[in-house]
TIGU-567245 format. One line per field, with one value per residue (C-alpha): residue number from 0; x, y, z. Coordinates in Angstrom, 1 decimal, padded with zeros to 4 digits. Example, Ala and Ser with C-alpha at 12.3 -4.5 7.8 and 13.67 -1.06 7.14 Angstrom:
% residues 2
n = (0, 1)
px = (012.3, 013.7)
py = (-004.5, -001.1)
pz = (007.8, 007.1)
% end
This chain:
% residues 195
n = (0, 1, 2, 3, 4, 5, 6, 7, 8, 9, 10, 11, 12, 13, 14, 15, 16, 17, 18, 19, 20, 21, 22, 23, 24, 25, 26, 27, 28, 29, 30, 31, 32, 33, 34, 35, 36, 37, 38, 39, 40, 41, 42, 43, 44, 45, 46, 47, 48, 49, 50, 51, 52, 53, 54, 55, 56, 57, 58, 59, 60, 61, 62, 63, 64, 65, 66, 67, 68, 69, 70, 71, 72, 73, 74, 75, 76, 77, 78, 79, 80, 81, 82, 83, 84, 85, 86, 87, 88, 89, 90, 91, 92, 93, 94, 95, 96, 97, 98, 99, 100, 101, 102, 103, 104, 105, 106, 107, 108, 109, 110, 111, 112, 113, 114, 115, 116, 117, 118, 119, 120, 121, 122, 123, 124, 125, 126, 127, 128, 129, 130, 131, 132, 133, 134, 135, 136, 137, 138, 139, 140, 141, 142, 143, 144, 145, 146, 147, 148, 149, 150, 151, 152, 153, 154, 155, 156, 157, 158, 159, 160, 161, 162, 163, 164, 165, 166, 167, 168, 169, 170, 171, 172, 173, 174, 175, 176, 177, 178, 179, 180, 181, 182, 183, 184, 185, 186, 187, 188, 189, 190, 191, 192, 193, 194)
px = (067.3, 064.4, 061.0, 057.4, 056.5, 058.4, 057.0, 058.3, 061.7, 061.6, 060.9, 063.7, 066.2, 065.0, 065.5, 069.0, 069.8, 068.6, 070.7, 073.7, 073.3, 071.9, 070.5, 068.1, 066.8, 063.2, 063.9, 062.6, 062.7, 059.2, 058.7, 055.5, 054.4, 052.6, 049.5, 051.7, 053.7, 056.9, 058.5, 059.3, 061.4, 061.8, 062.6, 059.9, 059.9, 058.2, 055.3, 054.8, 051.1, 049.5, 048.1, 051.3, 051.0, 053.7, 052.7, 053.9, 052.4, 052.4, 050.7, 047.6, 048.4, 051.9, 053.2, 053.3, 049.6, 048.6, 050.7, 049.0, 045.5, 046.4, 048.3, 048.2, 050.9, 054.1, 057.5, 059.6, 063.2, 065.1, 068.8, 070.9, 074.6, 075.9, 074.5, 074.9, 071.2, 068.4, 064.7, 062.3, 058.5, 055.9, 052.2, 049.2, 048.9, 045.6, 044.8, 045.1, 042.3, 042.0, 042.4, 045.7, 047.0, 046.1, 048.0, 051.0, 050.8, 050.7, 053.8, 055.8, 058.0, 056.4, 058.5, 057.5, 053.8, 054.2, 056.0, 053.1, 051.0, 053.7, 054.3, 052.2, 054.4, 055.6, 054.0, 056.4, 057.5, 059.7, 062.4, 063.1, 061.9, 058.3, 058.7, 060.4, 057.6, 054.9, 056.6, 056.9, 053.2, 052.4, 054.5, 052.5, 049.2, 050.0, 052.5, 054.4, 052.1, 049.2, 048.3, 048.9, 045.9, 046.0, 045.9, 043.0, 045.5, 047.3, 047.0, 048.8, 049.0, 049.4, 051.0, 049.5, 052.5, 052.3, 056.0, 059.2, 062.8, 065.6, 069.3, 072.1, 075.3, 078.9, 080.4, 083.7, 082.5, 079.5, 077.2, 074.8, 071.9, 068.6, 065.2, 061.8, 058.5, 055.3, 051.8, 049.8, 046.3, 047.0, 050.4, 053.8, 055.9, 059.7, 062.1, 065.8, 067.2, 070.5, 072.7)
py = (180.7, 179.9, 181.6, 180.7, 182.6, 181.6, 184.4, 186.9, 185.2, 185.2, 189.0, 189.6, 187.7, 189.6, 192.9, 191.8, 191.1, 194.6, 196.1, 194.1, 195.7, 192.6, 194.1, 191.2, 190.9, 190.7, 188.1, 184.6, 181.6, 180.4, 176.7, 175.5, 172.4, 172.4, 170.3, 167.5, 167.4, 169.1, 171.5, 175.1, 177.6, 181.4, 184.4, 186.8, 189.7, 189.1, 191.4, 191.1, 190.7, 191.0, 187.9, 186.0, 185.5, 186.0, 187.7, 188.2, 189.8, 188.7, 188.5, 186.3, 184.7, 183.6, 180.1, 180.5, 181.6, 178.5, 176.3, 177.6, 177.2, 173.5, 172.8, 175.5, 174.0, 176.0, 176.5, 179.6, 180.0, 183.1, 183.0, 185.7, 184.8, 187.8, 186.3, 182.6, 182.2, 180.4, 180.1, 177.7, 178.1, 175.7, 176.3, 176.9, 179.9, 181.7, 184.9, 188.1, 190.6, 192.8, 195.9, 194.7, 193.6, 197.1, 198.8, 196.7, 197.7, 201.4, 201.0, 199.8, 202.2, 203.8, 201.7, 198.5, 199.5, 200.1, 196.8, 195.0, 196.2, 195.5, 191.9, 188.7, 187.0, 183.5, 183.7, 182.9, 185.9, 186.1, 188.3, 191.1, 193.7, 192.6, 193.6, 196.9, 197.8, 196.9, 199.0, 202.0, 201.6, 201.6, 204.8, 206.5, 205.3, 206.6, 209.5, 211.0, 212.5, 210.2, 207.5, 204.0, 201.9, 198.4, 195.8, 193.3, 190.5, 191.8, 189.7, 188.6, 185.6, 185.1, 182.0, 180.6, 178.9, 175.4, 174.8, 176.9, 175.7, 178.0, 177.3, 179.2, 178.1, 179.2, 176.7, 175.3, 171.8, 172.3, 171.2, 174.0, 175.0, 173.9, 174.4, 173.3, 174.7, 172.9, 174.1, 171.7, 173.2, 176.8, 176.2, 176.1, 173.1, 173.5, 170.7, 170.9, 169.1, 167.4, 169.3)
pz = (-032.9, -030.6, -031.1, -030.6, -033.7, -036.9, -039.0, -036.5, -036.7, -040.5, -040.5, -038.0, -040.2, -043.2, -041.4, -040.3, -044.0, -045.0, -042.2, -043.4, -046.8, -048.7, -051.9, -052.3, -048.8, -050.1, -052.8, -052.4, -054.7, -055.4, -056.2, -057.9, -059.7, -063.0, -063.8, -065.1, -061.9, -063.2, -060.7, -061.6, -059.7, -060.1, -057.9, -056.8, -054.4, -051.0, -050.0, -046.3, -045.4, -042.0, -040.3, -040.8, -044.5, -047.2, -050.4, -054.0, -057.1, -060.7, -064.1, -063.6, -067.0, -065.9, -065.5, -061.7, -061.8, -063.9, -061.6, -058.5, -060.1, -060.7, -057.4, -054.8, -052.5, -052.9, -051.2, -051.0, -050.0, -048.8, -049.0, -047.3, -048.1, -046.2, -043.0, -044.0, -043.4, -045.3, -044.6, -046.4, -046.1, -047.3, -047.5, -049.7, -052.0, -052.5, -054.4, -052.5, -052.6, -055.7, -053.5, -052.0, -055.4, -056.7, -053.8, -054.6, -058.3, -057.5, -055.3, -058.3, -060.3, -063.3, -065.7, -063.9, -064.1, -067.8, -068.2, -066.6, -069.5, -072.1, -071.4, -071.3, -068.8, -069.8, -073.3, -076.2, -078.3, -081.5, -080.0, -077.5, -080.1, -079.3, -075.7, -076.5, -079.0, -076.5, -073.8, -076.2, -077.0, -073.3, -072.8, -075.6, -074.2, -070.7, -071.2, -068.3, -065.7, -066.7, -064.1, -065.2, -064.4, -062.9, -065.8, -065.8, -065.6, -062.5, -059.4, -056.3, -054.0, -050.3, -048.8, -045.7, -044.0, -042.7, -042.2, -041.7, -041.8, -040.6, -041.3, -039.8, -041.6, -041.4, -039.0, -040.1, -039.2, -041.4, -038.5, -039.1, -036.8, -038.3, -036.8, -038.3, -037.2, -038.1, -037.4, -035.1, -034.8, -033.8, -032.3, -033.9, -032.8, -033.1, -033.9, -033.9, -037.0, -037.7, -040.0)
% end
């Protein structure tokens, strides 16, 4: 499991999960803390960003966006059960550029782009019918063949990692391999951890 570059190791484990047929190889659980100190957890799709940053996109009005505005320290966890591997990353989340967020928006499927207009993420609604009606309105507004523009509330974040923890499980004695990498200046320092 040794590497001087934990981001490279993370990306290689993620690629191995894809090759193993894991349908959620890009999924990561994102943990934030709201303004009152309550933790929140949800799954988001990782968007790899150059310069060793991890990205994700969202509605800028969402709970996660409000949490990050109040407390930018976050953690994400990748779990690849097919390989019995897990990676946790801790760091600070900052907004990605509007240009990059727009590129990520245009990579989404047409239904997902319309859904970004139809839903105010995390806002209370009376029932599912509200979402369905808003989606139908978005379909009428931008009919097939019409480009769907980037919503004004669309944004993304990048996580600047300060710590990685890699776990390779699957041993019958449950003494799993665990390595932690912490950033010291410009150098990643590796520690082997007890299981």
